[in-house]
C-alpha positions in Angstrom: 0.0 0.0 0.0 1.4 3.3 -1.0 0.4 6.8 0.0 1.8 10.2 -0.9 3.4 12.8 1.3 5.4 15.9 0.8 9.1 15.8 1.9 12.6 15.3 0.7 12.4 12.5 -1.9 16.2 12.1 -2.0 16.5 11.4 1.7 13.4 9.1 1.6 14.9 7.1 -1.2 18.3 6.9 0.5 16.6 5.6 3.7 15.7 2.5 1.7 18.9 2.3 -0.4 21.1 2.6 2.7 19.7 -0.8 3.8 21.6 -2.5 1.0 24.9 -1.4 2.6 24.0 -1.1 6.3 20.9 -3.4 6.9 18.6 -1.7 9.4 21.4 0.7 10.7 21.2 2.8 7.6 17.5 3.6 7.8 17.8 4.1 11.6 20.3 7.0 10.9 17.8 8.6 8.5 15.0 8.2 11.1 17.1 9.6 14.0 18.9 12.4 12.1 16.0 13.4 9.9 13.7 16.3 10.3 10.7 15.3 12.5 8.4 17.4 10.3 9.3 15.4 7.1 6.7 12.7 7.0 8.0 11.2 3.8 11.5 10.5 5.2 10.2 9.4 8.6 7.6 6.9 7.3 9.9 5.5 4.6 12.7 5.1 7.1 10.3 3.3 9.5 9.1 1.0 6.8 12.7 0.2 5.7 13.7 -0.6 9.3 10.6 -2.9 9.7 11.5 -4.7 6.5 15.2 -5.1 7.4 14.3 -6.5 10.8 11.9 -9.0 9.2 14.6 -10.0 6.6 17.1 -10.4 9.5 14.8 -12.8 11.4 14.0 -14.7 8.2 17.7 -15.0 7.5 18.4 -16.3 11.0 15.7 -19.0 10.4 17.2 -19.9 7.0 20.6 -20.1 8.6 19.3 -22.6 11.1 17.7 -24.5 8.3 21.0 -24.9 6.5 21.5 -28.0 8.7 18.5 -29.4 6.8 20.0 -28.3 3.5 16.8 -26.2 2.6 18.5 -23.1 4.1 21.2 -23.3 1.4 18.4 -22.6 -1.1 16.6 -20.0 1.0 19.5 -17.7 1.7 20.2 -16.7 -1.9 16.4 -16.3 -2.5 16.2 -14.0 0.6 19.1 -11.9 -0.7 17.5 -11.5 -4.1 14.1 -10.7 -2.6 15.7 -8.1 -0.3 17.5 -6.5 -3.3 14.5 -6.3 -5.5 12.1 -4.9 -2.9 14.6 -2.3 -1.6 15.1 -1.1 -5.2 11.3 -0.9 -5.8 11.0 1.0 -2.5 13.8 3.4 -3.4 12.1 4.3 -6.7 8.7 4.7 -5.1 10.1 6.9 -2.3 11.9 9.0 -5.0 8.5 9.5 -6.6 7.1 11.0 -3.3 5.4 7.8 -2.1 5.4 6.2 1.3 6.2 2.6 0.4 5.1 -0.2 2.7 6.8 -3.6 2.1 4.5 -6.6 1.5 4.0 -9.0 4.5 6.0 -6.8 6.8 4.7 -6.1 10.3 4.9 -2.7 12.0 7.7 -3.1 14.5 9.0 0.4 14.8 
């Protein structure tokens, strides 16, 4: 589900893209250091954090499942899914949209 908000589209897009380099720490920086009045950056950063926490938990589960061999197939799939969804979110945020990742709970 996407909605529109006014704000700095570059920072909102970077909040998502930073997750490719720094997992949930990148979006946390944008949330903490960003302007409290910038709803676009704040909401996109929160959504990026929630997604990266979810990906982290799923990766831990897949890591445990490597003992059953299935995790060896899941880990690359998770990485590709993360990359694709983060790129989609980056483009949407750059287009002034608040992007919510699919099947991601609101943790933050």
